[in-house]
PLY file of the C-alpha trace (Angstrom):
ply
format ascii 1.0
element vertex 237
property float x
property float y
property float z
element edge 236
property int vertex1
property int vertex2
end_header
-181.99 11.49 -0.50
-183.61 13.41 2.38
-185.95 11.27 4.44
-188.97 13.46 3.70
-188.41 12.93 -0.05
-188.49 9.15 0.44
-191.76 9.54 2.35
-193.10 11.91 -0.31
-192.40 9.41 -3.10
-193.99 6.53 -1.21
-197.10 8.48 -0.24
-197.47 9.96 -3.73
-197.55 6.47 -5.22
-199.90 5.24 -2.48
-202.37 8.11 -2.83
-202.31 7.80 -6.63
-204.30 4.57 -6.23
-206.56 5.74 -3.40
-210.09 7.02 -4.09
-210.40 10.79 -4.19
-211.79 12.05 -0.88
-210.24 9.26 1.18
-209.10 10.36 4.63
-205.42 9.65 5.21
-203.94 8.62 8.58
-203.07 11.34 11.08
-199.66 13.00 11.10
-198.86 11.18 14.33
-199.74 7.80 12.80
-197.74 8.48 9.65
-194.74 9.75 11.61
-194.81 6.56 13.67
-195.13 4.43 10.55
-192.08 6.01 8.90
-190.09 6.41 12.11
-189.60 10.17 11.71
-190.53 13.35 13.55
-193.83 15.05 12.75
-191.83 17.98 11.37
-190.21 15.71 8.78
-193.56 14.13 7.99
-195.11 17.59 7.51
-192.48 18.42 4.87
-193.73 15.52 2.77
-197.37 16.48 3.30
-196.62 20.10 2.42
-195.18 18.96 -0.91
-198.19 16.74 -1.57
-200.51 19.64 -0.80
-198.55 21.92 -3.14
-198.97 19.29 -5.89
-202.70 19.19 -5.24
-202.64 15.56 -4.12
-203.98 16.13 -0.62
-206.27 18.67 1.00
-206.08 19.64 4.67
-209.41 20.51 6.26
-209.07 22.16 9.66
-210.74 20.06 12.31
-211.53 17.19 9.94
-208.20 15.82 8.75
-206.31 15.40 5.49
-207.90 13.91 2.39
-206.70 12.51 -0.93
-207.58 14.64 -3.95
-206.70 14.65 -7.62
-204.45 17.43 -8.92
-206.03 20.00 -11.21
-204.16 20.45 -14.48
-203.80 23.97 -15.81
-203.47 24.54 -19.54
-200.94 27.32 -19.72
-199.91 29.72 -22.46
-197.02 27.46 -23.55
-197.14 24.97 -26.42
-197.23 21.62 -24.63
-198.79 18.24 -25.33
-201.11 16.23 -23.08
-198.22 13.91 -22.23
-195.96 16.81 -21.24
-198.71 18.43 -19.16
-199.28 15.24 -17.19
-195.63 14.44 -16.60
-194.85 17.98 -15.48
-197.31 17.46 -12.63
-196.02 14.05 -11.61
-198.91 12.21 -13.29
-198.47 9.11 -15.45
-200.03 9.69 -18.90
-201.51 6.91 -21.01
-204.04 6.51 -23.80
-206.49 3.97 -25.17
-207.13 3.94 -28.91
-210.91 3.95 -29.46
-210.98 4.27 -33.23
-208.82 4.81 -36.30
-210.05 5.17 -39.88
-209.71 7.02 -43.17
-212.69 9.34 -43.79
-213.65 12.25 -46.06
-212.46 15.52 -44.57
-215.75 17.40 -44.72
-215.99 21.17 -45.08
-214.94 22.25 -41.57
-211.94 19.93 -41.27
-210.86 20.52 -44.87
-210.72 24.25 -44.31
-208.43 23.77 -41.31
-206.16 21.12 -42.81
-205.91 22.88 -46.15
-207.37 20.06 -48.24
-210.47 19.60 -50.39
-213.71 18.65 -48.66
-213.81 15.27 -50.42
-210.14 14.50 -49.72
-209.49 11.71 -47.25
-207.95 12.36 -43.84
-206.88 10.19 -40.92
-209.48 10.18 -38.13
-208.50 8.96 -34.69
-210.25 8.87 -31.32
-208.44 8.25 -28.02
-209.31 8.20 -24.35
-206.52 9.92 -22.41
-205.62 8.99 -18.82
-203.59 10.35 -15.92
-202.54 7.84 -13.27
-205.07 5.44 -14.79
-208.02 7.84 -14.46
-209.83 9.18 -17.55
-209.08 12.85 -18.28
-210.38 13.55 -21.77
-211.83 12.11 -24.96
-209.77 13.32 -27.92
-210.84 13.24 -31.58
-208.03 14.01 -34.02
-207.87 14.56 -37.77
-204.56 14.57 -39.64
-203.64 14.93 -43.33
-203.60 11.63 -45.25
-199.90 12.18 -45.97
-199.18 11.31 -42.33
-200.88 7.89 -42.47
-197.63 5.95 -42.88
-196.07 7.82 -39.95
-199.00 6.82 -37.74
-198.90 3.20 -38.89
-195.28 2.93 -37.80
-195.82 4.30 -34.30
-197.52 3.63 -30.98
-200.83 5.49 -31.12
-201.42 4.92 -27.42
-198.33 6.96 -26.62
-197.49 10.59 -27.35
-198.57 11.55 -30.86
-196.37 14.66 -30.82
-193.34 12.59 -29.79
-194.08 10.21 -32.67
-194.30 13.08 -35.16
-191.10 14.63 -33.82
-189.30 11.31 -34.23
-190.29 11.44 -37.90
-188.86 14.95 -38.25
-192.15 16.83 -37.90
-191.77 19.60 -35.31
-194.92 21.27 -34.04
-194.11 24.91 -33.39
-197.44 26.74 -33.08
-201.13 26.28 -32.45
-204.47 28.04 -32.32
-206.83 27.15 -29.47
-210.53 27.63 -28.84
-212.02 26.76 -25.44
-215.67 26.50 -24.45
-217.90 24.74 -21.94
-220.23 22.03 -23.26
-222.44 19.37 -21.68
-221.04 15.87 -21.89
-222.80 13.41 -24.20
-223.95 10.03 -22.78
-221.18 7.98 -24.42
-218.48 10.43 -23.32
-219.96 10.53 -19.83
-219.43 6.78 -19.52
-215.86 7.04 -20.84
-214.97 9.92 -18.51
-216.84 8.54 -15.51
-219.05 11.63 -15.31
-222.79 12.04 -14.72
-224.93 12.51 -17.83
-225.12 16.18 -18.76
-222.11 17.17 -16.63
-220.02 20.07 -17.96
-216.82 19.44 -19.85
-214.10 21.75 -21.08
-214.00 21.40 -24.87
-210.66 22.43 -26.36
-210.17 22.70 -30.11
-206.47 22.80 -30.99
-204.99 23.22 -34.46
-201.25 22.47 -34.59
-198.79 23.72 -37.22
-195.26 22.72 -38.17
-192.28 25.01 -38.68
-193.34 25.64 -42.29
-196.80 26.75 -41.21
-198.54 23.63 -42.52
-201.41 22.23 -40.46
-200.36 18.95 -38.88
-203.25 18.10 -36.57
-206.75 19.22 -35.64
-207.71 17.90 -32.19
-211.02 18.34 -30.41
-210.81 17.22 -26.78
-213.40 17.16 -24.04
-211.83 17.33 -20.57
-213.29 16.54 -17.17
-214.58 19.74 -15.58
-213.15 18.77 -12.17
-209.58 18.24 -13.35
-208.83 21.14 -15.70
-208.54 24.90 -15.78
-207.24 27.31 -18.39
-204.42 29.76 -17.69
-203.74 32.75 -19.95
-200.90 35.24 -19.94
-201.88 38.88 -20.30
-198.96 41.26 -20.17
-196.62 40.27 -17.36
-199.27 38.74 -15.11
-201.10 35.44 -15.15
-204.85 35.09 -14.77
-206.73 31.87 -14.28
-209.91 31.01 -16.15
-211.76 28.60 -13.88
-213.31 25.36 -14.97
-216.87 25.50 -16.19
0 1
1 2
2 3
3 4
4 5
5 6
6 7
7 8
8 9
9 10
10 11
11 12
12 13
13 14
14 15
15 16
16 17
17 18
18 19
19 20
20 21
21 22
22 23
23 24
24 25
25 26
26 27
27 28
28 29
29 30
30 31
31 32
32 33
33 34
34 35
35 36
36 37
37 38
38 39
39 40
40 41
41 42
42 43
43 44
44 45
45 46
46 47
47 48
48 49
49 50
50 51
51 52
52 53
53 54
54 55
55 56
56 57
57 58
58 59
59 60
60 61
61 62
62 63
63 64
64 65
65 66
66 67
67 68
68 69
69 70
70 71
71 72
72 73
73 74
74 75
75 76
76 77
77 78
78 79
79 80
80 81
81 82
82 83
83 84
84 85
85 86
86 87
87 88
88 89
89 90
90 91
91 92
92 93
93 94
94 95
95 96
96 97
97 98
98 99
99 100
100 101
101 102
102 103
103 104
104 105
105 106
106 107
107 108
108 109
109 110
110 111
111 112
112 113
113 114
114 115
115 116
116 117
117 118
118 119
119 120
120 121
121 122
122 123
123 124
124 125
125 126
126 127
127 128
128 129
129 130
130 131
131 132
132 133
133 134
134 135
135 136
136 137
137 138
138 139
139 140
140 141
141 142
142 143
143 144
144 145
145 146
146 147
147 148
148 149
149 150
150 151
151 152
152 153
153 154
154 155
155 156
156 157
157 158
158 159
159 160
160 161
161 162
162 163
163 164
164 165
165 166
166 167
167 168
168 169
169 170
170 171
171 172
172 173
173 174
174 175
175 176
176 177
177 178
178 179
179 180
180 181
181 182
182 183
183 184
184 185
185 186
186 187
187 188
188 189
189 190
190 191
191 192
192 193
193 194
194 195
195 196
196 197
197 198
198 199
199 200
200 201
201 202
202 203
203 204
204 205
205 206
206 207
207 208
208 209
209 210
210 211
211 212
212 213
213 214
214 215
215 216
216 217
217 218
218 219
219 220
220 221
221 222
222 223
223 224
224 225
225 226
226 227
227 228
228 229
229 230
230 231
231 232
232 233
233 234
234 235
235 236
């Protein structure tokens, strides 16, 4: 393994636990610490900057930052999005119950309004930091599948293990002000903006598998759309 990759891995893990905005040691100090040339050290810092983990400010130094996650035009889960950016995904189950579907959810899931559905709320993390509050509804027929799995892991991986492949989705994105409870969960000021994403997932047979409404931190997410052969970025609210 090249020396700069060893340094990259060590610094990535170190900065993962450092407060955002922390000033890191100078290149000279880090080069001395690792016993390498400044050129080798810069290779590691260049990679960290490309990942969005550090920010160089001319005349002021280099600072720890948290990578921004872009929701692209591909069908990916939260877990896949985090891992693709070198972040460690995790979840905390906040609530799980059986509730009446209600008109809006019933229309999406293809059930009657008074039919029961599985309701689940989770707080999703990246590297131990809160990223979004996710509220999910699923058809009651999937209750046994959920009871057999780890609901603090990847829900899509659990469904796939049970032979349920998610192949398509519809997505609606809007900016909304965070509510007080969600602000506490996401470590945001009251009234701060969030990126609300409503996803409806379908299996290979076109049946609705999951309706998920997630509110993401405004400072960690952006939306990327593909139009023709070029990509455009929709910035965070």
